[in-house]
C-alpha positions in Angstrom: 109.3 103.3 126.4 107.4 100.8 124.0 107.4 101.5 120.4 104.1 102.5 120.3 104.5 105.3 122.5 107.5 106.9 120.7 106.2 109.6 117.9 105.6 107.7 114.6 107.9 110.4 112.8 110.9 109.3 115.2 109.9 105.5 114.5 109.8 106.2 110.9 113.1 108.0 110.9 114.6 105.5 112.8 114.1 102.7 110.5 112.5 99.5 110.4 108.8 98.2 110.4 105.8 100.5 110.9 102.8 98.6 111.2 99.8 99.7 109.1 97.5 99.3 112.1 99.8 101.6 114.2 97.4 103.6 116.4 99.5 106.7 115.4 99.6 106.0 112.0 96.8 108.8 111.5 99.4 111.4 112.3 101.2 109.9 109.0 98.4 110.0 106.6 97.6 113.6 107.4 101.3 114.5 106.3 100.4 112.2 103.2 96.8 114.5 102.4 98.8 117.9 103.5 101.7 116.9 100.8 99.1 115.9 98.1 97.2 119.3 98.4 100.5 121.4 98.4 102.1 119.5 95.9 99.4 120.6 93.2 100.5 124.3 93.8 104.0 123.0 93.6 103.6 121.4 90.3 102.4 124.5 88.3 104.9 126.7 89.6 106.6 129.2 86.9 110.3 129.9 88.2 112.7 128.1 90.6 112.2 130.8 93.2 108.5 129.7 93.5 109.2 126.2 93.3 111.7 126.0 96.3 109.4 128.0 98.3 106.4 125.6 97.7 108.4 122.9 98.2 110.2 124.6 101.6 106.7 124.4 102.8 106.1 120.5 102.0 109.4 119.5 103.5 108.8 122.1 106.8 112.4 123.7 106.2 113.7 126.6 104.3 115.9 125.3 101.0 118.7 127.5 100.7 118.5 130.1 97.3 121.9 128.2 95.8 119.5 124.8 95.3 117.1 124.6 92.0 114.7 121.8 91.6 112.9 121.5 88.7 108.9 120.5 88.2 107.5 118.4 87.7 108.7 116.8 91.3 106.8 114.1 93.2 107.2 113.2 96.8 104.2 111.3 98.9 105.2 112.3 102.2 107.9 115.6 101.9 108.3 115.9 106.0 111.6 113.7 105.7 113.4 115.4 102.9 116.9 117.6 103.6 118.6 119.4 100.7 122.0 120.7 101.2 123.2 123.8 99.7 124.0 124.3 95.6 121.8 120.9 94.5 120.5 120.5 91.5 117.4 118.2 91.0 116.0 117.9 87.1 112.8 117.1 86.0 110.0 114.3 87.2 111.9 113.0 90.2 110.2 111.1 92.9 111.3 110.9 96.3 109.4 108.7 98.8 110.5 110.0 102.1 109.1 108.2 104.7 111.8 106.6 106.1 114.1 109.9 105.5 116.1 111.5 102.5 119.3 113.7 103.0 121.0 115.3 100.1 123.7 116.8 100.9 125.8 120.1 99.2 126.6 120.3 95.5 124.8 117.1 94.5 123.2 116.7 90.8 120.3 114.6 90.1 119.2 113.4 86.8 115.7 113.6 85.4 113.1 111.2 86.3 115.2 109.7 89.6 113.6 107.8 92.0 114.6 107.9 95.4 112.6 105.4 97.5 113.0 104.9 101.1 110.0 102.7 101.7 109.4 98.8 101.2 107.2 96.0 102.6 107.7 92.8 104.2 107.8 89.9 102.4 105.5 87.7 104.5 102.0 88.1 102.8 100.3 88.6 106.0 102.9 91.8 107.0 102.8 93.1 103.4 100.7 96.4 104.3 103.4 97.4 106.8 105.9 99.7 106.1 109.8 98.5 106.0 111.6 102.3 106.3 115.5 102.7 105.6 116.7 106.0 105.0 119.0 107.2 102.1 121.8 109.5 102.0 123.4 111.2 99.3 127.0 112.2 100.1 128.0 115.8 99.1 129.3 116.0 95.4 127.7 113.0 94.4 126.0 112.7 90.8 123.0 110.5 90.1 122.0 109.9 86.2 118.7 110.4 84.4 116.1 107.4 85.4 118.1 105.9 88.4 116.5 104.0 91.4 118.0 104.3 94.7 116.6 101.8 97.1 115.9 102.0 101.0 118.9 102.0 103.4 121.6 103.0 100.4 124.1 105.8 101.1 126.0 107.2 98.0 129.6 108.1 98.6 130.9 111.9 98.1 131.9 112.4 94.4 130.4 109.1 93.5 128.3 108.5 90.3 125.3 106.3 89.9 125.2 106.0 86.0 122.0 106.4 84.0 119.3 103.7 84.8 121.1 102.0 87.5 119.3 100.4 90.5 120.9 100.7 93.3 120.5 98.2 96.3 123.3 98.7 98.2 126.1 101.5 99.4 128.1 103.4 97.1 131.7 103.9 98.1 132.8 107.4 97.6 135.1 108.3 94.6 133.1 105.3 92.6 131.3 104.9 89.4 128.4 102.6 89.3 125.6 101.1 86.7 123.3 98.6 86.0 120.7 96.5 87.5 121.8 96.0 90.0 124.3 98.7 90.3 127.8 97.4 90.5 131.0 99.1 90.7 132.2 99.9 87.4 135.7 102.1 88.6 137.1 104.2 90.8 137.3 108.1 90.0 140.9 109.3 90.3 140.9 113.3 90.9 144.2 115.0 92.3 141.8 117.4 94.2 140.5 114.5 96.0 142.4 113.8 99.3 144.6 110.9 99.9 
């Protein structure tokens, strides 16, 4: 099956280049328009239950009642975000999720964190196309305030991303990373971690 005959949402989640002139791009722009409209109601929500319900509508799946998300919360697409259980997302986070964002159970995300799955080709004539790569935040990871996670990154289980870090490569499980670009600072030793 040619790429243009495959559903655009499947191709987005598969990663790689999605051309700006793709005949199915209008389907993606309809989702963006819907998300913009629904985000206005989301960001004037008055309690965590209402936030969860309104964000569930945007992403198209029910967020577990153990997960808490504070507003303002920003997303340009929404349909490709998946939240686990007992997740906490602090104020003013931005999730650009066309390429897919998966947040596993027990993850903590500090304020003003950016999860960016979208990039553009370097070649000037191709720059309006999207280059998509999924982000995965594994169980019990902690993303510090103001950190930015770039396309294609997996943050490993129990890992910590320091405040203000810019992460452009995978973070191994049980490590702390920080800096711009982020580098491993040290491992995390915990007698409760499996050998």
